[in-house]
C-alpha positions as a printed NumPy array, in Angstrom:
array([[  2.405, -25.564, -27.876],
       [  5.066, -24.719, -25.451],
       [  9.045, -25.596, -25.599],
       [  8.513, -28.242, -23.202],
       [  5.445, -29.958, -24.782],
       [  6.086, -32.954, -26.699],
       [  3.19 , -34.837, -28.829],
       [  2.87 , -38.089, -30.045],
       [  0.332, -39.394, -31.631],
       [ -1.864, -42.692, -31.444],
       [ -4.404, -43.795, -34.342],
       [ -4.123, -39.764, -35.522],
       [ -2.649, -36.813, -36.168],
       [ -4.632, -34.074, -35.662],
       [ -4.915, -32.741, -31.878],
       [ -8.338, -32.573, -30.113],
       [-10.36 , -29.149, -29.588],
       [-12.831, -28.221, -27.049],
       [-16.017, -28.129, -28.009],
       [-19.258, -25.29 , -27.362],
       [-21.958, -26.891, -25.566],
       [-24.25 , -24.56 , -25.485],
       [-27.983, -24.653, -25.144],
       [-29.661, -22.869, -28.56 ],
       [-28.543, -23.59 , -31.5  ],
       [-27.21 , -20.552, -32.691],
       [-27.044, -16.873, -31.486],
       [-28.034, -13.785, -32.84 ],
       [-25.446, -12.667, -35.114],
       [-24.489,  -9.008, -36.509],
       [-23.387,  -9.285, -40.41 ],
       [-19.731, -10.184, -41.578],
       [-18.443,  -9.317, -38.214],
       [-18.348, -12.018, -35.51 ],
       [-20.564, -11.072, -32.219],
       [-20.98 , -12.499, -28.989],
       [-24.751, -13.231, -31.103],
       [-23.056, -16.161, -33.36 ],
       [-20.72 , -18.754, -32.624],
       [-17.372, -18.268, -34.068],
       [-16.465, -20.856, -37.03 ],
       [-12.481, -20.965, -38.098],
       [-12.476, -20.668, -41.692],
       [ -9.166, -20.236, -44.04 ],
       [ -6.031, -22.16 , -43.442],
       [ -6.698, -22.884, -39.953],
       [ -8.705, -26.302, -41.236],
       [ -8.433, -27.847, -44.535],
       [-10.839, -30.745, -45.493],
       [ -9.814, -34.357, -46.309],
       [ -8.622, -34.67 , -49.841],
       [-11.431, -36.448, -51.925],
       [-10.036, -39.328, -54.23 ],
       [-10.031, -38.574, -57.621],
       [-10.62 , -40.758, -60.336],
       [ -8.454, -41.237, -63.52 ],
       [ -9.261, -42.48 , -66.671],
       [ -7.935, -42.067, -70.287],
       [ -8.929, -38.086, -71.143],
       [ -7.97 , -36.067, -74.009],
       [ -5.441, -33.544, -74.097],
       [ -6.121, -30.74 , -71.693],
       [ -9.297, -32.583, -70.592],
       [ -8.093, -32.62 , -66.985],
       [ -7.377, -28.648, -67.051],
       [-10.906, -28.507, -68.052],
       [-12.362, -30.356, -65.141],
       [-10.166, -28.425, -62.417],
       [-11.272, -25.71 , -63.8  ],
       [-15.084, -25.984, -63.54 ],
       [-14.857, -27.508, -60.652],
       [-16.244, -30.899, -61.539],
       [-14.168, -33.162, -59.94 ],
       [-11.913, -31.226, -57.659],
       [-15.358, -30.13 , -56.215],
       [-17.79 , -32.802, -55.74 ],
       [-19.762, -30.682, -53.638],
       [-20.321, -27.675, -52.208],
       [-23.15 , -26.007, -49.643],
       [-24.507, -22.783, -49.576],
       [-25.71 , -22.122, -45.729],
       [-28.101, -19.113, -45.509],
       [-31.182, -17.954, -43.561],
       [-32.249, -16.486, -40.397],
       [-29.841, -14.738, -38.676],
       [-29.986, -15.96 , -35.269],
       [-31.129, -19.216, -37.158],
       [-28.562, -21.573, -36.192],
       [-26.232, -20.571, -39.532],
       [-22.878, -21.104, -37.739],
       [-23.539, -24.139, -35.563],
       [-24.533, -25.706, -38.969],
       [-21.468, -24.542, -40.116],
       [-19.272, -25.434, -37.616],
       [-21.019, -29.072, -38.152],
       [-19.648, -29.061, -41.436],
       [-16.475, -27.944, -40.925],
       [-16.097, -30.915, -37.976],
       [-17.369, -33.528, -40.765],
       [-14.433, -31.861, -42.916],
       [-15.304, -29.498, -44.701],
       [-13.874, -26.5  , -45.509],
       [-15.979, -23.891, -44.416],
       [-16.132, -20.172, -44.962],
       [-18.04 , -17.953, -42.936],
       [-19.98 , -14.34 , -44.147],
       [-18.453, -14.969, -47.945],
       [-20.084, -12.393, -50.222],
       [-21.972, -14.127, -52.968],
       [-20.152, -12.569, -55.734],
       [-16.881, -14.07 , -54.689],
       [-18.842, -17.844, -54.717],
       [-17.355, -18.806, -57.818],
       [-13.998, -17.667, -56.886],
       [-14.055, -19.607, -54.157],
       [-14.938, -22.732, -56.497],
       [-12.269, -22.523, -58.573],
       [ -9.854, -21.889, -55.446],
       [-10.967, -25.34 , -54.632],
       [-10.606, -26.326, -57.792],
       [ -6.681, -25.569, -58.507],
       [ -6.139, -27.15 , -54.904],
       [ -6.323, -30.611, -57.058],
       [ -8.629, -32.039, -54.735],
       [ -7.064, -30.955, -51.292],
       [ -9.7  , -29.031, -50.921],
       [-12.761, -31.738, -52.162],
       [-15.939, -30.336, -50.563],
       [-16.755, -26.368, -49.42 ],
       [-19.329, -25.183, -47.391],
       [-20.077, -21.103, -47.505],
       [-22.489, -19.25 , -45.156],
       [-23.639, -16.218, -46.827],
       [-25.783, -13.327, -45.83 ],
       [-27.825, -11.67 , -47.234],
       [-28.382,  -8.221, -45.972],
       [-29.803,  -6.385, -49.098],
       [-31.277,  -6.318, -53.088],
       [-27.861,  -5.985, -54.145],
       [-26.086,  -8.962, -51.797],
       [-29.494, -11.357, -53.079],
       [-28.861, -10.525, -56.503],
       [-25.109, -11.272, -56.139],
       [-26.152, -14.907, -54.84 ],
       [-28.446, -15.579, -57.435],
       [-25.924, -14.604, -60.53 ],
       [-22.907, -16.765, -58.509],
       [-25.8  , -19.421, -58.165],
       [-26.223, -19.334, -62.444],
       [-22.755, -19.068, -62.681],
       [-21.842, -22.811, -60.921],
       [-24.83 , -24.189, -62.58 ],
       [-23.187, -23.378, -65.778],
       [-19.83 , -24.868, -65.17 ],
       [-21.909, -27.892, -63.754],
       [-20.883, -27.732, -59.973],
       [-22.708, -29.935, -58.051],
       [-24.512, -27.383, -54.998],
       [-27.001, -27.565, -51.942],
       [-28.66 , -24.395, -50.377],
       [-29.03 , -25.354, -46.932],
       [-31.408, -22.653, -45.312],
       [-31.807, -22.264, -41.489],
       [-34.813, -20.411, -39.848],
       [-36.631, -19.968, -36.716],
       [-40.261, -18.383, -35.567],
       [-40.189, -14.99 , -34.625],
       [-40.544, -15.656, -30.973],
       [-37.477, -17.876, -30.913],
       [-35.515, -15.345, -32.774],
       [-36.545, -12.379, -30.64 ],
       [-35.301, -14.863, -27.492],
       [-31.789, -15.092, -28.929],
       [-31.347, -11.742, -29.55 ],
       [-32.365, -10.427, -26.445],
       [-30.449, -13.373, -24.28 ],
       [-27.365, -11.578, -25.958],
       [-28.677,  -8.471, -25.878],
       [-27.702,  -7.498, -29.486],
       [-29.606,  -5.749, -32.171],
       [-31.192,  -7.299, -35.182],
       [-29.241,  -6.294, -37.987],
       [-32.252,  -5.002, -40.403],
       [-33.562,  -3.264, -37.453],
       [-32.249,   0.006, -37.802],
       [-34.111,   2.352, -35.287],
       [-37.063,  -0.092, -35.303],
       [-37.357,  -2.56 , -33.193],
       [-35.919,  -6.651, -33.04 ],
       [-39.734,  -7.873, -34.692],
       [-39.13 ,  -5.343, -37.634],
       [-35.462,  -6.438, -38.48 ],
       [-36.718, -10.222, -38.424],
       [-40.015,  -9.532, -40.814],
       [-37.8  ,  -7.46 , -43.385],
       [-35.199, -10.04 , -43.153],
       [-38.006, -13.133, -43.615],
       [-38.623, -11.014, -46.849],
       [-35.993, -10.183, -48.28 ],
       [-35.029, -14.279, -47.749],
       [-38.224, -15.298, -49.119],
       [-37.526, -16.481, -52.415],
       [-34.018, -17.942, -51.023],
       [-36.021, -20.069, -49.178],
       [-38.082, -21.572, -51.856],
       [-35.134, -22.59 , -53.685],
       [-32.996, -24.134, -50.555],
       [-32.911, -28.053, -51.184],
       [-32.622, -28.413, -47.301],
       [-34.877, -26.12 , -44.669],
       [-34.314, -26.833, -40.894],
       [-36.527, -25.109, -38.154],
       [-34.736, -24.414, -35.511],
       [-37.57 , -22.744, -33.505],
       [-37.538, -25.772, -30.948],
       [-34.052, -26.786, -31.53 ],
       [-31.019, -26.95 , -29.096],
       [-27.491, -27.042, -30.352],
       [-26.709, -31.022, -30.081],
       [-30.322, -31.86 , -32.281],
       [-29.39 , -29.124, -34.714],
       [-25.763, -31.231, -35.033],
       [-27.967, -34.513, -35.178],
       [-30.093, -33.292, -38.275],
       [-26.668, -32.058, -40.241],
       [-24.96 , -35.416, -39.217],
       [-28.211, -37.361, -40.785],
       [-27.673, -34.858, -44.308],
       [-24.163, -34.717, -44.311],
       [-22.501, -37.386, -42.001],
       [-23.548, -40.822, -43.983],
       [-24.321, -43.79 , -41.957],
       [-21.248, -43.473, -39.607],
       [-20.711, -42.327, -36.429],
       [-19.649, -38.894, -35.384],
       [-15.787, -39.552, -35.286],
       [-14.685, -38.676, -32.074],
       [-10.837, -36.913, -31.165],
       [ -8.822, -37.371, -27.663],
       [ -5.959, -35.476, -26.565],
       [ -4.643, -37.708, -23.409],
       [ -2.344, -34.783, -21.862],
       [  0.055, -35.951, -18.954],
       [  1.333, -32.749, -16.853],
       [  2.085, -31.856, -13.311],
       [ -0.105, -30.436, -10.701],
       [  2.428, -27.949,  -9.427],
       [  2.861, -26.041, -12.449],
       [ -1.488, -25.999, -12.828],
       [ -4.368, -27.456, -14.45 ],
       [ -4.454, -27.742, -17.851],
       [ -7.483, -25.232, -18.868],
       [ -8.461, -27.543, -21.538],
       [ -9.034, -30.949, -19.794],
       [-12.596, -32.021, -19.723],
       [-11.498, -35.232, -17.463],
       [ -8.661, -35.138, -14.965],
       [ -7.061, -38.41 , -13.482],
       [ -4.487, -37.988, -10.666],
       [ -1.973, -40.327, -10.798],
       [ -0.152, -39.532,  -7.603],
       [ -1.466, -42.042,  -5.435],
       [  1.438, -44.303,  -7.233],
       [  4.762, -43.863,  -5.709],
       [  7.098, -41.683,  -7.343],
       [  9.995, -42.631,  -9.76 ],
       [ 11.725, -39.503,  -8.332],
       [ 12.964, -40.752,  -5.265],
       [ 14.342, -44.049,  -7.072],
       [ 17.85 , -42.673,  -7.494],
       [ 18.455, -44.86 , -11.16 ],
       [ 14.925, -43.831, -12.316],
       [ 14.831, -40.168, -11.796],
       [ 16.897, -38.699, -14.771],
       [ 14.623, -40.819, -17.175],
       [ 10.717, -40.276, -18.301],
       [  7.749, -42.396, -18.488],
       [  8.736, -42.766, -21.433],
       [ 11.379, -45.272, -20.706],
       [ 10.292, -48.457, -20.366],
       [ 12.176, -48.799, -16.906],
       [ 10.075, -46.131, -15.233],
       [  6.717, -47.82 , -16.953],
       [  7.516, -50.764, -15.262],
       [  8.286, -49.097, -12.002],
       [  4.77 , -47.389, -12.882],
       [  2.665, -50.324, -13.788],
       [  3.848, -52.748, -10.918],
       [  3.2  , -50.605,  -7.722],
       [ -0.261, -51.804,  -6.241],
       [ -3.469, -50.312,  -8.213],
       [ -1.816, -48.92 , -11.015],
       [ -2.768, -51.659, -13.677],
       [ -6.168, -51.839, -11.88 ],
       [ -6.49 , -47.889, -12.621],
       [ -5.803, -48.296, -16.283],
       [ -8.158, -51.298, -16.681],
       [-11.2  , -49.146, -15.196],
       [-10.448, -45.902, -16.106],
       [-10.187, -47.454, -20.076],
       [-13.235, -48.862, -19.48 ],
       [-15.138, -45.392, -17.968],
       [-14.   , -43.517, -21.019],
       [-15.428, -45.827, -23.338],
       [-18.342, -45.38 , -21.62 ],
       [-18.213, -41.432, -21.794],
       [-16.954, -41.718, -25.618],
       [-20.085, -43.604, -26.515],
       [-22.155, -40.893, -24.36 ],
       [-19.919, -38.326, -26.666],
       [-20.905, -39.463, -30.002],
       [-24.513, -39.791, -28.929],
       [-24.745, -35.731, -28.097],
       [-22.273, -35.081, -30.845],
       [-19.624, -34.337, -29.41 ],
       [-16.058, -33.989, -31.099],
       [-13.127, -33.794, -29.074],
       [-12.156, -34.987, -25.447],
       [ -9.053, -33.666, -23.785],
       [ -8.33 , -36.378, -21.092],
       [ -5.381, -35.127, -18.505],
       [ -3.338, -37.403, -16.286],
       [ -1.155, -35.232, -13.582],
       [  1.412, -36.464, -10.954],
       [  3.775, -34.009,  -9.054],
       [  6.028, -33.039, -12.009],
       [  4.326, -34.567, -15.066],
       [  7.604, -36.421, -15.604],
       [  7.111, -39.943, -14.471],
       [  3.686, -41.542, -13.657],
       [  1.537, -39.383, -15.261],
       [  3.97 , -39.652, -18.83 ],
       [  3.17 , -43.381, -18.361],
       [ -0.258, -43.558, -17.741],
       [ -0.692, -41.363, -20.242],
       [  1.142, -43.49 , -22.968],
       [ -0.983, -46.652, -21.999],
       [ -3.971, -44.841, -21.859],
       [ -3.913, -43.26 , -25.274],
       [ -2.685, -46.815, -26.709],
       [ -5.943, -48.314, -24.989],
       [ -8.528, -45.3  , -26.24 ],
       [ -6.461, -45.991, -29.934],
       [ -7.324, -50.078, -29.674],
       [-10.667, -49.272, -29.22 ],
       [-11.047, -46.979, -32.263],
       [-10.559, -43.316, -30.728],
       [ -8.254, -41.099, -32.741],
       [ -6.147, -40.364, -30.45 ],
       [ -3.089, -37.598, -29.501],
       [ -0.952, -37.869, -26.473],
       [  0.721, -34.927, -25.549],
       [  3.025, -34.095, -22.664],
       [  3.044, -30.575, -21.501],
       [  5.56 , -30.166, -18.436],
       [  7.749, -33.412, -19.284],
       [ 11.295, -31.804, -19.57 ],
       [ 10.391, -28.471, -18.186],
       [ 12.161, -29.267, -14.275]])
């Protein structure tokens, strides 16, 4: 955020992010290093999961510490995502991240118990953990088995989600990104697929959920993950309403753009010029102009229609940019009113004034 940018919350505190809108559930990947063949999944401190409420009761001395160490209360859920390279592991992980899970991509299997222990020490700040594990050799597979046994001994609730696709679908995905299969060596893509399928055969048998993504696109895979992990709640949509000045350029992350330059400019009213659209007199001037209130009403209705479609498609974030000449008066006033309307409709909304104070 620039020095001139001001952010105000309407019904939420987190800014929106742009959502990928691909046509395949995931691209082929190449080991712990991400490539153009695998959707990026943010991990670590960038996104912490929503805190989980803890149940409190009468316990003997030392019991809370033991419970935290075991992860029984601090980690009510752990999901292990694995499967075939290119079958959609990163897409599935990103879906869980959008649902509030703490996601770690390509975690070595031997470190899963350590991750659980760290989550337990967070005292509920990391309530749900999803790890993407990439089994590339027999030793990695043995480590995963040992980690799962460790979790079971500590009574940690866990689920294994296994993503698979047909050979034809995987070949098409690898060829589309011009990447080799991580296990093909000097052979063909199909050789790598066959080797990985055999290596993962036992893990697939242990999976709690197997999803075949051969004929699924990104949105359909998201819908399947939502059905398993989002409960009955409709996917949440978060919106950023951003005012800006056209003379400083369009926001690069805007999904929708509205132009307020059809309204008279308060800049030419000497007593209003020093103020911004946050000022009540400036806002009153803007909305007393012909067409201002009508635009707000109709555009808010249009956004309700669009928001419903975004939810159906699994889109989580949207940025609505509202512009005027300098981003100081008209766009600021309209953005504030529009954000309030969206918040009243149940959309978690943040308003950002990108260029206010820039002149």
